[in-house]
C-alpha positions as CSV (number, residue, x, y, z in Angstrom):
1,M,-21.8,-47.4,66.9
2,S,-23.3,-46.8,70.4
3,A,-26.6,-45.0,70.8
4,A,-27.2,-42.0,73.0
5,P,-30.3,-40.5,74.4
6,A,-32.3,-38.4,71.9
7,E,-35.3,-36.1,72.0
8,H,-38.2,-36.5,69.7
9,G,-37.4,-35.3,66.2
10,A,-34.1,-35.1,64.3
11,P,-31.2,-33.2,65.9
12,P,-31.3,-29.5,64.7
13,P,-29.0,-28.2,62.1
14,G,-25.8,-26.9,63.6
15,S,-25.6,-29.9,65.9
16,D,-23.0,-32.7,65.5
17,A,-25.0,-33.9,62.5
18,A,-23.7,-31.0,60.6
19,Q,-20.4,-32.8,60.3
20,A,-21.8,-36.2,59.6
21,E,-21.2,-37.7,56.1
22,I,-23.3,-40.8,55.4
23,L,-23.7,-42.9,52.3
24,T,-26.5,-45.3,51.2
25,I,-26.6,-48.4,49.1
26,G,-28.9,-51.0,47.8
27,H,-27.6,-54.6,47.7
28,S,-29.7,-55.3,44.6
29,T,-28.6,-58.5,42.8
30,H,-24.9,-58.0,43.4
31,G,-22.8,-61.0,44.3
32,A,-21.0,-60.8,47.7
33,E,-17.6,-59.9,46.2
34,K,-19.1,-57.2,44.0
35,F,-20.9,-55.6,47.0
36,I,-17.6,-55.5,49.0
37,E,-15.9,-54.0,46.0
38,L,-18.5,-51.2,45.9
39,L,-18.1,-50.6,49.7
40,R,-14.3,-50.5,49.5
41,A,-14.3,-48.2,46.5
42,H,-16.0,-45.7,48.7
43,A,-13.9,-46.3,51.8
44,V,-16.9,-47.7,53.7
45,T,-15.9,-48.9,57.2
46,A,-19.4,-49.8,58.6
47,L,-22.6,-50.9,57.2
48,A,-25.9,-50.0,58.9
49,D,-28.6,-52.6,57.7
50,V,-32.0,-50.7,57.7
51,R,-34.1,-53.6,56.3
52,S,-36.9,-54.5,58.7
53,T,-36.5,-58.1,57.6
54,P,-32.8,-58.7,56.9
55,Y,-33.1,-61.8,54.8
56,S,-33.5,-62.6,51.0
57,R,-34.7,-65.9,49.6
58,R,-33.3,-64.9,46.2
59,H,-30.1,-63.5,47.4
60,P,-29.0,-65.4,50.5
61,Q,-25.6,-63.7,50.5
62,F,-27.5,-60.7,52.1
63,N,-29.0,-62.7,54.8
64,R,-28.1,-61.0,58.2
65,E,-25.7,-63.5,59.6
66,R,-24.0,-64.4,56.4
67,L,-23.7,-60.7,55.5
68,R,-22.3,-59.9,58.8
69,D,-19.5,-62.6,58.4
70,T,-18.8,-61.5,54.9
71,L,-18.3,-58.0,56.0
72,K,-16.2,-59.0,59.0
73,A,-13.8,-61.0,56.7
74,A,-13.5,-57.7,54.7
75,G,-12.8,-55.6,57.7
76,I,-16.1,-53.8,57.7
77,E,-18.3,-53.5,60.7
78,Y,-22.0,-54.4,60.6
79,V,-24.9,-53.1,62.7
80,F,-28.6,-54.0,62.3
81,L,-30.8,-51.0,62.5
82,G,-34.0,-52.5,61.1
83,K,-35.9,-52.0,64.4
84,E,-35.1,-48.3,64.6
85,L,-35.0,-47.4,60.9
86,G,-36.9,-50.1,59.0
87,A,-39.8,-49.4,56.8
88,R,-42.1,-52.0,58.4
89,S,-43.0,-50.4,61.7
90,E,-44.5,-52.7,64.6
91,D,-46.3,-49.6,66.0
92,D,-49.9,-49.6,64.9
93,A,-50.0,-45.8,65.3
94,C,-47.8,-45.5,62.4
95,Y,-50.3,-46.9,59.9
96,E,-53.4,-45.4,58.3
97,D,-55.5,-47.7,56.1
98,D,-52.9,-50.5,56.7
99,Q,-50.0,-48.3,55.1
100,V,-47.1,-47.0,57.0
101,Q,-47.1,-43.1,57.3
102,Y,-43.5,-42.0,57.1
103,D,-44.2,-38.7,58.8
104,V,-45.6,-40.5,61.7
105,L,-42.8,-43.1,61.9
106,A,-40.2,-40.5,61.7
107,K,-41.5,-38.9,65.0
108,T,-41.2,-42.2,67.0
109,P,-38.4,-42.5,69.7
110,A,-37.1,-45.5,68.0
111,F,-36.6,-43.8,64.6
112,T,-35.0,-40.8,66.3
113,S,-32.7,-43.0,68.2
114,G,-31.6,-44.7,64.9
115,I,-30.9,-41.4,63.3
116,Q,-28.8,-40.2,66.3
117,R,-27.0,-43.5,66.3
118,L,-26.0,-43.0,62.6
119,I,-24.8,-39.5,63.3
120,E,-22.7,-40.3,66.3
121,G,-21.3,-43.6,64.5
122,S,-20.2,-41.3,61.6
123,R,-17.6,-39.7,63.9
124,K,-15.7,-43.0,64.1
125,Y,-16.8,-44.9,60.9
126,R,-17.5,-44.0,57.2
127,I,-21.1,-45.4,57.2
128,A,-23.4,-46.7,54.5
129,T,-26.9,-47.4,55.3
130,M,-28.2,-50.5,53.3
131,C,-31.5,-51.7,52.1
132,A,-32.4,-54.0,49.1
133,E,-33.5,-51.7,46.1
134,H,-30.9,-50.5,43.8
135,E,-32.8,-47.3,42.9
136,P,-32.5,-44.9,45.8
137,L,-35.8,-43.3,45.0
138,N,-37.6,-46.6,45.3
139,C,-36.4,-47.2,48.8
140,H,-37.3,-45.8,52.3
141,R,-33.4,-45.4,52.9
142,T,-33.8,-42.3,50.9
143,I,-37.4,-41.2,51.1
144,L,-37.4,-41.6,54.8
145,V,-34.0,-42.1,56.5
146,A,-31.8,-40.0,54.2
147,R,-34.4,-37.2,54.2
148,H,-34.3,-36.9,58.0
149,L,-30.5,-37.2,58.1
150,V,-30.3,-34.3,55.7
151,R,-32.9,-32.3,57.8
152,A,-30.6,-32.7,60.7
153,G,-27.7,-31.3,58.7
154,A,-25.9,-34.4,57.6
155,C,-24.4,-34.8,54.2
156,V,-25.9,-37.8,52.4
157,S,-24.9,-39.4,49.1
158,H,-26.1,-42.6,47.4
159,I,-23.9,-45.3,45.8
160,L,-25.6,-46.3,42.7
161,R,-25.7,-49.7,41.0
162,D,-22.8,-48.8,38.7
163,G,-20.6,-47.7,41.6
164,S,-20.9,-44.0,41.0
165,I,-22.0,-41.5,43.6
166,E,-25.0,-39.3,43.6
167,P,-25.4,-36.5,46.1
168,H,-28.8,-36.5,47.8
169,T,-29.6,-33.0,46.4
170,V,-29.3,-34.5,42.8
171,T,-31.4,-37.5,43.9
172,L,-34.2,-35.1,45.3
173,A,-34.0,-33.0,42.1
174,R,-34.6,-36.2,40.0
175,L,-37.6,-37.0,42.2
176,V,-39.1,-33.5,41.7
177,Q,-38.5,-33.7,38.0
178,G,-39.9,-37.2,37.7
179,L,-43.1,-36.1,39.5
180,R,-43.3,-33.0,37.3
181,L,-43.4,-30.7,40.3
182,T,-42.2,-27.1,39.7
183,P,-40.7,-24.9,42.5
184,A,-42.6,-21.7,43.1
185,D,-39.3,-19.9,42.8
186,P,-37.3,-21.2,39.7
187,D,-34.2,-19.9,41.2
188,L,-34.8,-21.7,44.5
189,F,-31.3,-22.8,45.8
190,D,-32.3,-24.9,48.8
191,L,-34.8,-27.5,47.3
192,E,-34.6,-29.7,50.4
193,A,-36.2,-26.9,52.4
194,S,-38.9,-26.2,50.0
195,S,-42.6,-27.0,49.9
196,V,-42.0,-28.7,46.6
197,A,-39.6,-31.2,48.3
198,E,-42.2,-31.9,51.0
199,E,-44.7,-32.7,48.4
200,A,-42.3,-34.9,46.4
201,Y,-41.3,-36.8,49.6
202,A,-45.1,-37.3,50.6
203,R,-46.1,-38.5,47.1
204,Q,-43.1,-41.0,46.7
205,G,-43.7,-42.1,50.3
206,Q,-47.3,-42.9,49.6
207,R,-46.2,-44.8,46.5
208,I,-43.5,-47.0,48.1
209,A,-44.3,-47.2,51.8
210,Y,-45.1,-50.7,53.2
211,R,-48.7,-51.8,53.2
212,R,-49.4,-54.7,55.5
213,A,-51.7,-57.4,54.3
214,V,-55.3,-57.4,55.6
215,T,-56.4,-60.8,57.0
């Protein structure tokens, strides 16, 4: 999954992203065998780790090096994209009152490069982006990364804890419903492009975005 030069912002709809199909998954509390089973069930051939810190005390099977070796043994490629697509930015400009601002983070060259790398990688691999949370709506892989993949024209679906697949459109509708937001047009077809979606993403981003400790 090689990176290519990218401009600021996500690639426009109609670009190569329009053919990209990308999955997401949360490792949750799965054992290594169960996790591999979930990936194989959906024909995943490459895993993009979007955790800023790719280690877990409670679930060491998902520590970066151990996970990489487990995936390699299963014939699945591993790439770490936590620097580009992680939720804990190292750029002070991405923080306001010590909390990451997703809209600002999404405009950084590193994030743009990470999105482009996923899109290009999807030409060769069936990719799943991975973070920790089992619920897509509680994770930046959905509220930040998937949002901008979809904006670029990619097709995104989420592998849920039980192994079922949920299209991102359905995930977004769940978010809007959970926040009790109502589209101005009840017959609105493209929820993703609506102001309601923008509000939903903003509210959920404010709720889940990383907040650094004040020392």
